[in-house]
N, C-alpha and C positions, 0 to 999 in steps of 0.2 A: 195352822199346821198344813204346810204345803203338800208334802208327799202323801200323807194319809188321805188327802182329798182327791188325789189323782185317779182317774179311771184306768183300768187295765183289762186285758183280754184273757179269758179262760177259754181257749179254743175259739169258737165262733160267738161266744157270749161276752158282752161288754159288762164289766162290773164297775159300779159308779165310784167306789173308793177302795182303799187297800186294807180295810178292817173286815175280818171274817169271824163269824161265830162258829167256832170249832164244834164238831159233833159231840153231843152228850145224850146218853140214854136218860130221858126225863122221867120214865116210869109212868107216863100218862096215856097208855094205850089200853084198849079192852083186851080181855084174855085171848081173843081171836086176832089181835094185832091191828085193829082199827084205831085211828087217832080219836081221842076224846075232845070234848069242847075245851078243856083246860089246855091241852097241847096246841090246839089251834090258836087259842088266845096267847100262848107263850110266843109262838112264831110271828103272829101279827104284831105283838108288842115289840119284838125285835125289829121287824120291818119298819114300823113307825119310828123306832129309835135310831134309824139311820145306818145300821150296819150294811156293808156292801153285799155280803153273801152270807146266807144262813145254811149251814150243813145240818140237816135233820139227822138225829142220831140212831145208829145201830139198828137198821132194819134187817131183820133176819131173812135169809133167803130160803130157809126150810125150817121145819120144826126141830130137826136134829141139831141145827146150828143156832138155836134160839138162846139168848142170854138169860132172860127171866120171864116171869109171868106177864109183865106189863110193858113189854117192848114192842115197838112198831114192827109190823110184818110186811113182807113183800113176797110172800110165798104162795099166794093163790089169787085168782082173778077177782074174787068177790071183794077184795080190798081196793080195787082200782077206784071205785066210786067214792068211798069215804076218804081215800088219799087225795082224790081230786078236790074234795072240799077243803082239805088242808092247803093244797097248792093254790087254789083260787083265792082263798082268804088272805094268804100271805102275799101273793102277787098283787091283789087289789090294794093292799096296804103299802105297796111300793117295794116289796121284797123280792129277792132272787133266791130260790130254794133248791138245794141239792139234796139228793138222797144218798145216804151212806149205807152200803151193802156189806153184810157181815155174816160169816160163819164162825162161831166161837171155837170150834174144835174142842180141845180138852180144857180150855180156860173158861170153865163155868162150874159153879157149885152144883153138883148133881142133885143135891137135896131140893133145889128150886125146880127141878124138872124130873119128877119121879117116874115119868113114863119112859125115860131113857134107860138103857142098860149101861154098858161100859161107856166111858168117855171115848171120843174119837180123835185120833191124831195121826201124824205121819208114821210113828213107830210105837210098838208096844212098850209100855213102861209103867211105872207107878207115878202118878201125877205128883209133882213136888209141892203143889199148893194144897191139895185136899187129901192126898194119900190114897186116891181111888185108882183102880186099874184103867189104863188107856189101851184101847184096841187099835191096832194098825189098820189104816184104810187100805182096801184092795184097790188095784188100778181101775177096776170097773166102777167102784164106789167113787173114786176120785173124779172120773169122767161124769158121773151123775151130778156131783157137786158143781163141776164146771158148767153143766147144762142148767143147774138151778140158778147160778149167777146170771147167766144169759137171760133166762126167763124173768128173773127178778128185775133186771135192768130194763127189759122191755115193758114190764108193768109200770116201773117208775116213769118211763117216758110217756106211756099212755095215760098215766094219772096226771101228768102235767108238770112234773119236776123239770127244772131247767138244766140239770146236770146230774151226774152220778159219780160218787166217790167209792172206790174200792178200799175197804179197810184191811190193810196188811201190816198193821202195827200191833204193839202192846200185848204180844203173846197169844193172839187169836190164831185161827187155823193157818192162814197164809204165812204169818210170821213164824209159826211152828215149823212149816216146811222150809223156810229160809234159814232157820236156826240149826247149827250143828249140834247143839245140846239136845234139841227135841227130835231132830231128824237123823236117824242112823240107818236109813234105808239103803239097800244094795241095788235097787233097780233104777230106772230112768228118772226117778224123782228124788234120788238121794246121792250123796257123795260130793261131786263137784258143785261149785256155785251155780253153774249153768243148769245142772239137774235140779238143784234145790229151788231155782227160780222158775222151773218149768210150769208149776201149777199156776203161779201168778201170770205168766205169759199166756197160758191156755185160757185163763179166765178173761184176760184182756181181749184176746182175739175173739172169744165167743161173744163177749159183750159188744164189741165193735160190730160183729156180724148181726147182732140183734137190734142195735140202735142206729147204726150207720156211722159214717166217718165224720159227719158234721155235728153230731150230738156231743156236747162237752163231757169228757171222761177223765177223771184224775184219781190219784191215789194218796193214801196216808200211809207212811212207812216209818218204822223205827230204824234210826241210824245206829243205835247201840242198844242192846237189850238190858244194859245195866249191870252186867256181870260177865267175867271172862268165860269164854266157851260158847256164848250165844252169838247173835249177830254183832259183828264188829264194824266200826265205821268204814274201814277200807272196803269191806265186802258190800256194805250198803251202798257205797258210792258206785261200785260196779253194777249192782242191781239197778240203780237209778239210771245209769247210762244205757242199760239194756232197754228199760222202759221208755226212755227218751227217744231212742232210735226206733222203737216200735210206733211212736206217735202219741204218747200220753200227753194230755193237755196241761198238766201241772202236777207238782209233787208237794204235799204237805209233810214236813219233816219233823218228827217227834223222836223220842227215845224213851227207854225204860219199859219194863214189864213187871207184872206181879211177882214172878219168880226172882226177878232182880232184887226186889225188896226182901223176899224170903231168904235170899242168899247173902244178905248183908250189903247188897248194892243199893239200887234205888228203883222205885216205881216211876211211872210216867206222871202221876198226880203228886206234885211236890207240895208238902205242907210248909207253912211258914216256920222259920224264916228261910229264904233262899235268895240266891243272887239272881236278879232279874235278867232274863235272856240267857239263862244257864245252858240252854240247849241250842243257842244260836250258832255255835261253832259247827254243829252238825249240818245245819241248813247252809252255812257258807261252804262247807266241804262239798255238799251235793251241788250247789250253785256253780261251783268251779267246773263241774263235770258235765253239765247238761245245758241244753238250749231252752227248754220249756220253763215257764214260771215256777218259782220255788216259794213256798209259804213256810214261815217259822212259827211254831206253836210252843206254848208252855211258859208261864211265868211272866208274861208281859203285863205291866201295870202302869207305866209312866209314858205319857205321850211324847215327851222330849227324847226318851230312849228309843221309842218306836220309830220316831222320825229319823234318828241316826241309823237304825237298823235298815230302814227302807232305802238308804243310799246304796245298799249292797244286795238286797233281795227284793222280791216283788210284792209280798203281802205279809201281814201278821194275822194270826188267828188266836182267839182267846175263848174260853168257855166260862169259867167261874166268875170273872168280872161281869159278864152279861147276865148271869143268873141274879146277881144283886142289882145291877143297873142295866135293864134292857135298853135304856136310852143313852148309854155311855157314849156312843159315837156322836150323837147330836150334841151332847154336853161338851165334848172336846171341840167339835167343829164350830160351836157357837162361842168359843173363847174361854170356857172354864177348863183350864189345863192342869187342874189338880189331879193327882193319881187316881186310878180306879179305887173305889171304896172297898173292894174285896180284900179281906184280910187272910185269905187262903187257910181258913180253919178247917175246911173240908167237911163241915157239918152238913152242908147241902147234899153231899154224897150219901150220908147216912139216912137222910130223909128220902132219898131216891128209892131205896129198897123198901122203905116202910110205907110212905104215903105219897111219894112222888117228889121230884126234886124242887127245892126252894131254898132261898137264903134265910137263915134264921135272924139276920139283921136287917132284912129288907124293910124299908120305910121307917127305920128307927133312927 
């Protein structure tokens, strides 16, 4: 497989091949957000398995933005030392590790976080997923969140991560600000696309100020929310061009949100059966508009189709296939070109909430 094996650059960082483990909340952190031994083992297995870049999943920037009880934290300095152990182990195994920074906003089940009051979002509304009230963030609160992102990115760099990804996809806080469905604000954060993009731009600028121009910084964005009235592809392309002009080092292009599924559209986690590369058209749309590298995620399973896609974009990312086969990259590079063994049953995600993520078919 010629193209999959080619190195490429993520800013100042050289990635040895074009296969990426897309971020996943594994559910193997302590209640305070430190990585457990199991999480370290998962990332070292991926590194030994040959994947070019590992994106560690959903590190919350603050307790109010936390997804669940067992997600990685980047919200206080006490986590730098245990996170460094994760980084060192992964890098010693040959891996390159990026941290993904997240504030969930209103897209979190409040029952998992009983210390929180109302859910937080760009505008007051009843959350369409859980039916709970959403409280509109004040401008002062928004600026505190921007600062939280910068501090979290600084911790990621000090802990030894090779790069940082800003999660602005899948219905989480930044995506909520980008979405006309979620964002009905009348101030400088709402209305026009430029205003709805303001939070993302401020976060990017604050992180750049914290980590410097040379540290690799990229984003994950939804090019379509999965239902009319949310983020549409043409607006996502404009947002991508704004970020490209600001100097973002790469864009991972996904689509879909939980409310998309709720409204009869679709979520970002596609169950079988689906058409492989079904979101590729969105990556192509973004690629036409930007100069930075573009990564396509969701549904890739066949090396021959991935090779074909890499004629037009820069890299491919996957998650569920690497849950079942941490050594999938090496298997393909060594000549076994049968499709990924993942059957997209999504049972791994049910385990994530209960006992930590795993494939029910692994080693069977």
